[in-house]
C-alpha positions in Angstrom: 55.1 103.1 127.7 54.4 102.6 131.8 53.2 105.1 133.6 54.6 106.2 137.1 53.0 108.7 139.2 55.1 109.7 141.9 55.5 111.9 144.9 56.2 112.5 148.7 53.6 113.1 151.6 54.1 115.6 154.1 57.1 114.6 156.9 55.0 112.6 159.7 55.7 112.8 163.6 56.3 109.5 165.2 55.4 109.8 169.0 52.1 110.0 171.2 50.1 112.9 169.6 47.3 113.3 168.7 46.4 113.3 165.0 42.7 114.8 164.8 40.7 111.5 164.3 39.0 109.2 166.8 40.6 106.2 168.1 38.6 103.0 167.8 40.8 101.7 171.3 40.4 104.8 173.4 44.0 105.5 173.5 45.0 109.2 174.8 47.2 111.1 173.2 49.6 113.9 174.0 48.7 117.0 174.0 51.6 118.4 172.3 54.3 117.2 169.6 57.0 119.1 170.5 59.6 116.4 170.9 58.8 113.4 168.5 61.1 110.4 168.5 61.4 110.7 164.6 59.8 112.1 161.6 59.2 109.7 158.7 58.5 111.2 155.0 56.4 108.6 152.9 57.1 108.8 149.0 54.8 107.0 146.6 55.1 105.5 143.1 51.9 104.8 142.0 50.7 102.8 138.8 47.4 104.4 137.5 46.6 101.8 134.9 47.0 99.3 137.2 46.3 100.7 140.8 49.4 99.6 142.1 50.9 101.5 144.8 54.5 101.3 146.3 55.2 103.3 149.6 59.2 104.3 150.5 59.4 105.5 153.7 62.5 107.4 155.0 63.8 109.2 158.6 66.2 111.1 155.9 65.5 113.7 153.6 63.6 113.4 150.7 66.5 114.7 147.9 67.4 113.8 144.1 69.6 110.8 145.3 66.8 109.4 147.4 64.2 110.1 144.3 66.2 108.1 141.7 67.6 105.2 144.2 63.7 104.4 145.2 63.0 104.3 141.0 65.6 102.0 140.8 64.5 99.6 143.6 61.1 99.5 142.0 62.6 99.5 138.6 64.9 96.1 139.2 62.3 94.6 141.0 59.3 95.1 138.8 61.0 95.2 135.6 60.5 91.5 134.6 56.8 92.3 134.5 57.4 95.1 131.9 60.0 93.4 129.3 58.4 94.8 126.4 58.1 98.3 128.3 60.5 101.1 126.3 59.7 103.7 128.4 59.2 105.5 131.3 56.6 108.2 131.8 57.3 109.9 135.2 54.3 112.2 136.5 56.1 114.3 139.2 55.5 118.0 140.6 58.2 120.6 139.9 59.8 120.2 143.2 63.1 121.3 144.2 64.2 118.1 144.5 63.1 116.8 141.3 63.1 119.6 138.8 64.4 119.4 135.4 67.1 122.1 136.2 67.8 120.0 139.3 71.3 119.5 138.3 71.8 116.1 140.9 68.5 115.1 139.7 69.1 115.3 135.8 72.9 113.6 135.9 71.0 110.4 138.0 68.0 110.0 135.9 69.8 110.5 132.5 72.6 107.5 134.3 69.3 105.5 135.5 68.3 105.5 131.4 71.8 104.8 130.2 72.3 101.8 132.6 68.8 100.4 132.2 68.6 101.2 128.7 64.7 102.7 129.2 63.4 105.6 127.6 62.5 108.3 130.2 59.9 111.0 129.5 59.8 113.5 132.5 56.0 115.1 132.5 55.6 117.5 135.0 52.7 119.3 136.4 52.6 123.1 136.3 52.6 125.3 139.4 49.3 125.0 141.2 48.4 121.7 139.5 50.0 119.2 141.4 46.4 118.2 142.6 46.1 116.3 139.4 48.9 113.9 139.9 47.1 110.2 140.6 49.5 109.5 143.6 47.6 112.5 145.4 44.3 110.6 145.7 46.4 107.5 147.9 47.4 109.7 150.6 44.1 110.6 151.4 43.2 107.0 151.7 46.5 106.4 153.8 45.6 109.4 156.1 42.0 108.2 156.5 43.4 105.0 157.5 45.6 105.7 160.4 43.6 109.1 161.4 42.9 108.9 164.8 45.2 106.0 165.3 48.7 106.6 167.5 51.7 106.5 165.6 54.1 106.3 168.4 56.7 103.8 166.9 57.9 103.8 163.7 56.9 100.1 162.8 53.8 101.8 163.7 53.5 103.8 160.8 54.5 101.5 158.5 52.3 98.5 159.7 49.4 101.1 158.9 50.4 101.6 155.7 50.9 98.4 154.6 47.5 97.6 155.9 45.8 100.1 153.6 44.4 99.4 151.0 43.8 101.4 147.5 41.1 99.8 145.2 41.4 96.5 147.3 45.0 95.7 147.3 47.7 96.2 149.9 50.6 98.6 148.6 54.0 97.5 148.8 55.9 99.0 151.8 59.7 99.8 152.5 61.7 101.4 154.8 64.7 103.3 153.3 67.4 103.3 155.7 70.1 105.5 154.1 71.0 108.8 154.8 71.0 111.8 152.2 72.2 115.4 152.0 71.0 117.7 150.3 73.4 120.5 148.7 74.7 118.2 145.8 74.9 119.9 142.4 76.5 120.0 139.2 79.2 122.7 137.5 78.0 124.5 135.0 80.1 122.6 132.5 79.1 118.8 133.7 75.3 120.0 133.2 76.4 120.9 130.2 77.1 117.7 128.8 73.8 115.8 130.6 71.8 118.8 128.5 73.4 117.1 125.1 71.9 114.0 126.5 68.1 115.4 126.8 65.6 117.0 124.9 63.7 120.1 126.3 60.2 120.0 124.3 59.9 124.0 124.7 59.5 124.7 121.8 57.3 121.3 120.6 55.0 121.6 118.0 53.3 118.1 119.5 49.5 118.5 118.4 48.6 116.5 122.1 50.8 119.3 123.9 51.9 122.1 122.1 51.8 124.6 124.8 52.9 122.6 127.8 56.4 122.2 126.5 58.4 123.7 129.2 57.1 120.5 131.2 58.1 117.6 129.3 61.7 116.3 129.0 63.0 113.3 126.9 65.9 111.4 127.6 66.0 108.6 124.6 68.3 105.4 125.8 66.7 102.4 123.9 66.1 102.1 120.1 62.8 103.1 119.6 62.0 106.8 120.5 59.7 108.1 123.0 56.1 108.6 121.6 
């Protein structure tokens, strides 16, 4: 089983704005940030056991499609390293775009599992507990790294992200150019078909997490079941 910790950082305004820190080169920022050139959202995939970080930046919306697209990009490029892995454990908060009740997300993640013949366990953090998601620790490092610097261009933000270090290593940084829109939903009939392909562990008697079944969903596609 390979554990992936996933989440988005708050949107970042791009422009000559004060970020609250101290600049090493004495550069001065604008007093107000009313009209940014653009805004960008960093979304991370973190491998806690390996201390590896993959950062995807988007100027568009963070939607269900975006989340599964970057997961697929990650897996297509990295799966050769994990040929013995049959299950991906996805740690996420229970946000509006990746909730197990978000029909579009569940449709796409089920399609991903079947396409790549890999089991998926969705392991959500309950409300007010997302701070325990390991990816959250990396955002503090990124913020400290570019704090005090003027992110006046998108390329500047990407460069700062690529030069940060987590446990001595730089992250893999990518800019996603695709535009995403909210509001994609399945009909009740279509979602009923998705429900047949997943297992909600609400009534689980598993000795490790008997009271957390609401936050665990299994999608089994390989010959070996999720453990």
